[in-house]
Steps between C-alpha positions, in 0.01 A plus 500: 500500500433199281264207527290266290170522315325171566239391247199275559707205372773596754754619239737756644635798304718777640348838583603824671332676790530875444461763773177698506658835402290815477592863428374712789539861611567566868487838677801585715412726793870566575581629150154625407492328161383187320725198434421251224620151593469154350400290799344162566157464659672388822725808481194725477358341815831557680511866393140553612579341838839658580494815288710585196814628676524205742434243227767649271747514789438131581529405130853642463626390844733197493342181628660279765589153368456289812 
């Protein structure tokens, strides 16, 4: 995503908004092993809420475009 840096004098220069990516290990109860994933902070919250298997299943499922 792109946007503008706006200075005190109201000059605008282009900037990028980067995702908040972190490397995190998650334990899988189904497989009995650790997975290392690069996920965003919002992705970590989703995994903590739904569980690893459900979050991964939702991530690869095709989305409806309505």
